[in-house]
N, C-alpha and C positions, 0 to 999 in steps of 0.2 A: 195617219195623223201623228203617231208617236215617232215615226221615222223623220217627219218634217221637224218636229220639236227637237229631236236629237241633233239633226243637221244644223239648226239654228244655234243650239247650245255649243256645238263644236266650233262654229264660226265665231261665236262670242269669245270662246276660250282662246282661239287662235289670235284674234284681234287683241285680247288682253295681254297675251304673251309677247306679241309684237310691240305693243306700247311699252311694256316693261323693259324690253330689250333695247329700246331706242331712247328712252327718257328716264330721268331721275324723278320718280313720282311720289317720293316720301317726304318731300319738303313740308315742314309743319307750318300751318297757318298761325298757331299760337306764338311761334317764334317771331312772326311779323308783328303781332299785336304787342308783344313785350318790347321789341325793337322800337316800335312807335312811341311807347311810353318813355323809354330811355331817352329817345331823341327829344321829346318834349321837356324832360327834366334838364337835358343838356342845353336846350335853347333858353330855358328859364334862367339857368346859371349864366349863360353868355349875355343875356339881357342885363342881369344884375352887374356883371363884371364891366360891360361896356358903358352902360347908360347911367349907372348909379355910382359905382366905385371909382372908375378911372376917368370917364369923360361925362360928367353929369350935365344936366340941362341941355342935352342935344336932342334933336328930333329922332324918332324911332327909325332905324334903318342902318345900313352900313355907312360908316363915317367916310365922307369924301375929303380928300386932300388933307387929311390929318394923320401923319404917321403915328400909329399906336406905339406905346412903350414896349420895350422888350419884355417887361414883366407881364403885360397884358397878353402879348403874343404867346408866351410860354403857358400862361393860364388857360388860354383858349385852346391851345394844342393839347394840354393835359385833359381838358374837358372833352374834346373830340375823341381822344384816345380812350378815355374811360368809357364813354358812351359806346364806341365801337367794340371795345373788349367785352363789355357786358352783353351787347347785342349778339356778337358772334358766339359767345359762350352759351347763352340761353338758346340760340338758334341751333347749335350743335346738340345740346341736350334733348330738346324737343324732337329734332329730326332723327336722332339716334333712337329715341324711344319709339317714334312712329315707324322707323325701319324695322326694329325688332318685333314690333307688334304684327307687322305684315310678313315677317319671316324672310326679309330681304337683306342684302348686304348694303352697308352704307358707303363702302369704298369699292367702286368698280369702274369700268370704262366710262359709264354714263356720268357718274359723279365727277370723274376727272375732266371730261369734256365740259361739264357744267361750270366747274371752277375756272378752267382755262378761259372760257369765253366770257365769264363774269369779270375776272380780275384784269384782263388785258386793258379794256377801256377804263376800269375802275382805277388801276394804278396810273394810267395815263392822265386821268382827271386829277388824281392827287398831286402828281408832279406839276401839272399845269397850274393847279391852285397855289403851289409853292412859288411858281414863277410870278403869279399875280401878286403875291405878298412881297416878293423880292423887289418887284418894280412898282410897288405902292399903288396897285390897282384893285384894292380890296373891295371897292364898290360893286364889282361884278363877280366876286368870289362865290357868293351864294348861288347866283345864276349858273355859274360854270359847274359847281358841284352837283346841282340838280340835273343839269343836262347830261353830264358824263355818267352820273348814276343811272339815269333813265336809259342811256345807250347801253350801259352794262347789262341792265335787266333785259332789254330788248334782245341783245346779243345772246344772252344765256337762256332765253325763253324757249329756244328750239330744243332744249334738253331737259326741260322740267314741265311743271304744270303750265298749261297754255295761258291761264289768267295772268301770269306774271308779265306777259306781253303788254297787257292793258295798263298795268301799273307802270311799266317803263315808259309807255307813250304819255301817260298822265304826268310823270316826272319831267319829261322833256318839255311838254307844253307849259307846265308851271315854271320851269327854268327860264323859258323864253319870256314869259310874262314878267318874271322877276327882273330880267335884264332891262325891261322898260320902266318898271316902278321900283327903282333901286332903293327908294326911301323906306320901302316896306320889306326889304330883303330878309331880315331876320324872321318876320312873320311868315313870309312865303316858305322860307327854309323849314320852319317848324311845321307848317302844313304838309310840305312834301315828304319830309323824313319822319314826321310824327303822325299826323292825322291820316294821311293816305296809307301808311303802313298798317295802322290799326284797322282801317276799313277793309283793306284788301286781305289782311291776315284773318279777320273775322269771317269774311266771305269764303276764303279757302278752307278754313276750319269747318264751317257748317256745311260746306258742299262736299268735302272729301273725307273729313275725319270724324265728325260727329254723327256716326251712323250706328 
C-alpha cells in the first residue's frame, strides 16, 4: 500500500515539474482584479470626456461620423496610457510577489514565450486601432480592441494558467457583439476590460493563490 502511495506521489511530482517547465504559472489573479478597476475608472473618465465635456447631448456609444477634436483624442490616449501603465505596474508587482513566494523565477523561457505570444496580436490590434482613428472609423474601435485583446489572451494561454483561455474567448465574443450594437460600445468596453477582468482575476486568485 505504501509503495502504491509513493508511486502516485512520484507521478504527481513529475507532472508538477512538467507543468512548471512548460507554463508560466505564477500569474497573479489580484493583478487582473486591479486591472479591471483601473479600466472601469478609465471608462468613466472617457464617458465624461466624450459625452459631457466635448460632445454633450449625444447618445451613449461611440460617436459616428463626427471627427473628434485633437484635444479629445489626446485626452483619450492619455487616459488609455495611464490605465495601461497602472495595470501593467500592479500586474508586475503582484506576479513578482507570487513568483517569489513559490520560489520560482519571474524571467525565464516560459515568461518570454508568454510575452511574445501575448504582445504580437496585442501590438497588431493597437496599430489597427490607430488606423481606424486615422480613417475616422472610431465607431468600431471598441469592438476591434476587444477582439484583438481576446486573441492575444487566447494565443498566450498556452503558456500560462489555462483559465486565461476562457477570458480570451469571452473578450472575442463580447467584441463581436459590440460590433453589432455600436451605440453601446463604451459600455461593452467597460464590461470587457473592467468587469470580466475583475471576475476572472478573482476566480484565479481563489483557485490558485488563496490556499
